[in-house]
C-alpha positions as CSV (number, residue, x, y, z in Angstrom):
1,M,-65.9,-38.8,28.4
2,T,-66.4,-35.2,26.4
3,V,-69.7,-33.7,27.0
4,Y,-71.1,-32.2,24.1
5,V,-74.6,-29.7,24.2
6,D,-76.2,-29.4,21.0
7,Q,-78.7,-26.5,22.4
8,I,-78.8,-23.1,23.3
9,V,-78.9,-23.4,27.4
10,R,-81.3,-19.6,27.1
11,T,-80.5,-19.2,31.3
12,S,-76.7,-19.2,31.0
13,K,-74.2,-16.3,31.4
14,L,-72.1,-17.3,28.4
15,P,-73.3,-15.2,25.3
16,F,-75.4,-17.2,23.0
17,Y,-72.5,-16.7,20.2
18,H,-69.7,-18.4,22.6
19,Q,-72.3,-21.4,22.9
20,L,-73.4,-21.7,19.2
21,Y,-69.6,-21.7,18.9
22,E,-68.8,-24.8,21.1
23,I,-72.2,-26.8,20.1
24,L,-70.8,-26.2,16.1
25,R,-67.7,-27.1,17.3
26,G,-68.5,-29.8,19.1
27,R,-70.2,-31.1,15.8
28,I,-67.3,-31.0,13.9
29,A,-65.2,-33.0,16.7
30,R,-67.3,-36.1,16.7
31,G,-67.4,-36.1,13.2
32,D,-71.3,-34.9,12.2
33,W,-69.6,-32.6,9.7
34,L,-66.5,-34.3,7.9
35,P,-63.8,-32.3,6.2
36,G,-64.9,-31.1,2.9
37,A,-68.2,-31.4,4.0
38,M,-70.9,-28.3,3.8
39,I,-72.4,-26.9,7.2
40,P,-75.5,-25.8,7.3
41,A,-76.3,-21.9,5.7
42,E,-76.1,-19.0,8.0
43,S,-79.6,-19.1,7.9
44,E,-80.3,-23.0,8.4
45,I,-78.3,-22.2,12.1
46,V,-80.2,-19.3,12.3
47,Q,-83.8,-21.4,12.5
48,L,-82.4,-24.8,13.7
49,Y,-81.0,-23.2,17.1
50,K,-82.9,-20.5,17.3
51,V,-80.4,-17.2,17.2
52,S,-80.2,-14.0,15.5
53,R,-78.1,-13.8,12.2
54,I,-75.6,-11.6,14.3
55,T,-75.4,-14.6,16.6
56,A,-75.0,-17.1,13.7
57,R,-72.2,-15.2,12.0
58,Q,-70.1,-14.3,15.1
59,A,-70.0,-18.0,15.9
60,L,-68.9,-19.1,12.6
61,D,-66.4,-16.0,12.0
62,E,-64.7,-17.5,15.2
63,L,-64.6,-21.2,13.6
64,V,-63.3,-19.6,10.5
65,Q,-60.5,-17.9,12.2
66,E,-59.6,-21.0,14.8
67,G,-59.1,-22.7,11.3
68,L,-61.8,-25.3,11.6
69,I,-64.3,-24.1,8.7
70,Y,-63.8,-21.7,5.4
71,R,-66.0,-20.2,3.0
72,E,-66.3,-19.8,-0.5
73,R,-67.9,-17.2,-2.3
74,G,-71.5,-18.5,-4.1
75,R,-71.0,-22.2,-2.6
76,G,-70.8,-22.2,0.9
77,T,-69.1,-22.7,4.0
78,F,-67.3,-26.4,4.6
79,V,-65.3,-28.1,7.1
80,A,-61.2,-27.2,6.6
81,Q,-59.2,-30.3,6.6
82,P,-57.6,-31.2,10.2
83,T,-54.2,-29.6,10.9
84,F,-50.8,-31.2,11.9
85,E,-49.4,-30.9,14.8
86,K,-45.3,-30.6,14.1
87,T,-43.1,-31.0,17.1
88,M,-40.2,-29.6,17.7
89,M,-38.5,-31.2,19.3
90,R,-36.5,-33.8,17.7
91,I,-35.7,-34.1,13.9
92,R,-38.0,-36.6,12.1
93,S,-38.6,-37.0,8.6
94,F,-41.8,-36.3,6.4
95,T,-42.3,-40.2,5.6
96,D,-41.7,-41.0,9.2
97,D,-44.1,-38.2,10.2
98,M,-46.6,-39.3,7.9
99,Q,-46.4,-42.9,8.5
100,Q,-46.8,-42.8,12.5
101,R,-50.0,-40.6,11.7
102,G,-51.5,-43.5,9.1
103,L,-51.1,-41.7,5.8
104,K,-49.3,-42.5,2.9
105,P,-46.4,-40.4,2.2
106,Q,-46.0,-39.4,-1.4
107,T,-42.8,-36.9,-2.9
108,K,-42.7,-35.1,-6.2
109,V,-39.0,-34.1,-6.9
110,L,-39.6,-30.6,-8.9
111,T,-35.9,-29.7,-9.4
112,K,-32.1,-32.1,-8.6
113,E,-29.4,-30.4,-9.7
114,L,-25.4,-29.4,-8.6
115,V,-25.3,-25.3,-7.6
116,P,-22.3,-23.4,-6.6
117,A,-23.0,-22.4,-2.9
118,P,-24.4,-18.5,-3.1
119,A,-22.7,-16.5,0.4
120,D,-25.8,-17.0,2.7
121,I,-25.4,-21.0,2.8
122,A,-22.1,-21.5,2.4
123,E,-21.8,-19.6,5.7
124,K,-24.0,-21.3,7.3
125,L,-22.8,-24.8,6.1
126,G,-19.1,-23.5,7.4
127,I,-17.4,-24.4,3.6
128,P,-16.0,-21.5,1.2
129,E,-18.1,-19.7,-1.3
130,M,-19.3,-21.1,-4.6
131,E,-18.2,-24.8,-3.1
132,E,-20.3,-27.4,-5.2
133,L,-23.7,-28.0,-3.3
134,V,-26.4,-30.7,-4.3
135,R,-29.8,-28.9,-4.5
136,F,-33.1,-31.3,-4.0
137,E,-36.5,-29.4,-4.2
138,R,-39.8,-31.7,-3.7
139,L,-42.8,-31.3,-3.1
140,R,-44.5,-33.7,0.0
141,M,-48.2,-35.0,-0.1
142,A,-49.8,-37.0,2.5
143,G,-51.3,-39.2,-0.9
144,D,-52.9,-36.8,-3.3
145,D,-52.7,-33.6,-0.9
146,P,-50.5,-31.5,-0.6
147,L,-48.4,-30.1,2.6
148,S,-45.4,-28.2,2.3
149,I,-41.9,-27.9,-0.6
150,E,-39.0,-28.8,0.6
151,E,-35.3,-27.3,-1.0
152,S,-32.2,-29.5,0.4
153,F,-28.9,-27.9,-0.1
154,L,-25.9,-31.0,0.4
155,I,-22.0,-30.5,0.6
156,H,-21.9,-32.3,-2.6
157,R,-18.4,-34.1,-1.7
158,T,-19.6,-35.6,1.3
159,C,-22.6,-37.8,-1.1
160,T,-20.9,-37.7,-4.0
161,G,-23.4,-39.6,-7.1
162,I,-26.5,-38.7,-4.8
163,L,-28.4,-37.5,-7.8
164,N,-28.4,-40.9,-9.2
165,H,-31.3,-41.9,-6.5
166,D,-34.7,-41.8,-6.7
167,F,-35.9,-39.3,-4.0
168,A,-39.6,-39.9,-5.3
169,Q,-39.5,-43.5,-4.2
170,E,-36.4,-43.3,-1.8
171,S,-36.2,-41.5,1.5
172,L,-33.1,-38.7,1.2
173,R,-32.1,-39.3,5.4
174,D,-32.3,-43.2,5.0
175,V,-29.8,-42.8,1.7
176,L,-27.5,-40.4,3.7
177,A,-27.8,-42.5,6.1
178,Q,-27.0,-46.0,5.0
179,E,-24.8,-45.1,2.1
180,Y,-22.7,-41.8,2.8
181,G,-22.8,-43.0,7.1
182,V,-24.1,-39.3,6.9
183,R,-26.6,-38.8,10.0
184,W,-28.2,-35.8,11.5
185,S,-27.6,-35.7,15.7
186,R,-29.1,-32.1,15.7
187,A,-30.4,-29.2,13.7
188,T,-30.8,-25.4,14.4
189,Q,-34.0,-24.0,12.7
190,H,-35.5,-20.2,12.2
191,I,-39.5,-20.0,11.2
192,R,-41.4,-17.2,10.2
193,A,-44.7,-16.5,8.4
194,I,-44.6,-15.5,4.7
195,L,-47.3,-15.4,2.0
196,A,-47.6,-17.6,-0.4
197,P,-46.7,-16.5,-4.0
198,P,-48.1,-17.6,-6.9
199,H,-45.9,-20.6,-8.1
200,T,-45.9,-22.1,-4.5
201,A,-49.4,-21.6,-3.6
202,A,-49.8,-23.2,-7.1
203,L,-48.1,-26.3,-6.2
204,L,-49.3,-26.4,-2.7
205,G,-53.5,-25.7,-4.2
206,V,-53.7,-22.6,-2.3
207,K,-54.5,-19.4,-3.1
208,P,-51.7,-16.7,-3.7
209,K,-50.4,-14.9,-1.0
210,S,-51.9,-17.8,2.0
211,A,-50.0,-18.1,4.6
212,L,-47.2,-20.1,5.4
213,L,-45.3,-21.3,8.0
214,Y,-41.7,-20.6,6.8
215,V,-38.7,-22.6,8.2
216,E,-34.9,-22.7,7.5
217,R,-33.1,-25.7,9.2
218,V,-29.2,-26.3,9.5
219,S,-28.3,-30.4,10.4
220,Y,-25.9,-31.4,12.2
221,N,-24.0,-34.4,12.0
222,E,-22.4,-36.5,14.7
223,Q,-19.5,-35.1,14.3
224,N,-21.4,-31.7,14.9
225,A,-20.6,-30.3,11.9
226,P,-23.1,-28.7,9.6
227,G,-24.2,-30.7,6.6
228,E,-27.8,-30.1,5.3
229,F,-29.3,-26.7,4.6
230,L,-33.0,-26.8,4.3
231,R,-35.9,-24.7,3.4
232,I,-39.4,-26.0,4.0
233,M,-42.6,-24.1,3.0
234,Y,-45.5,-25.7,5.1
235,R,-49.5,-24.7,4.6
236,G,-50.3,-22.5,6.9
237,D,-53.7,-23.8,6.8
238,R,-52.5,-27.6,7.5
239,Y,-50.1,-27.3,10.0
240,V,-49.8,-26.1,13.8
241,L,-45.8,-25.9,15.3
242,Y,-45.7,-27.4,18.8
243,N,-42.9,-27.4,21.0
244,E,-43.1,-27.8,24.9
245,L,-41.4,-25.3,27.4
246,S,-40.4,-25.3,31.6
247,G,-40.4,-22.7,33.1
């Protein structure tokens, strides 16, 4: 059982700012302040814990850097929404991921169209340049909370007629498996950090130039042939990528 200390120990060798950070972090962890709630102002924290303003500011800065709280100019300081740990060990659909977390997955289809394969995507999929691809762009949400944007490119000749499906209501992965016999057995991907362009930021409900996790993935079918090129932009304030390494 975790034990939380709610007062500064004046005789401790730990700096006061770090003790205060642990106290405030503990209050967030046990739900004293729920996501979206305003926490006490810096001046209130100074009075409550009998510390200096510099100490209070240092502790709050650490919580901001950790992504546990955020400041809004002229309004105050608020508890951030919890982050989602995204495992890198297996291919899992967004729908399955959200349902396993006890959340309601929602999808808004932004674009669905046929496009000629540009040279870079054609190379990744092992097809001729300009071959016809299906392109889907979808906004992924937990409830009404936007979390990511996915842009999928599929080889059209392997899934003709797929544009007739409504992927706001249906799972793309399920339709591929059940109607076209396409199942992903493995994937390779590259991950980097990017700054959100204005249009993307508006869709995700973040400020322009906010940090995003950008993933490019190639998925392979059971015959080990590449079949999908996927771009995903995750909100950097809501996702932590997880992987387990062995030495």
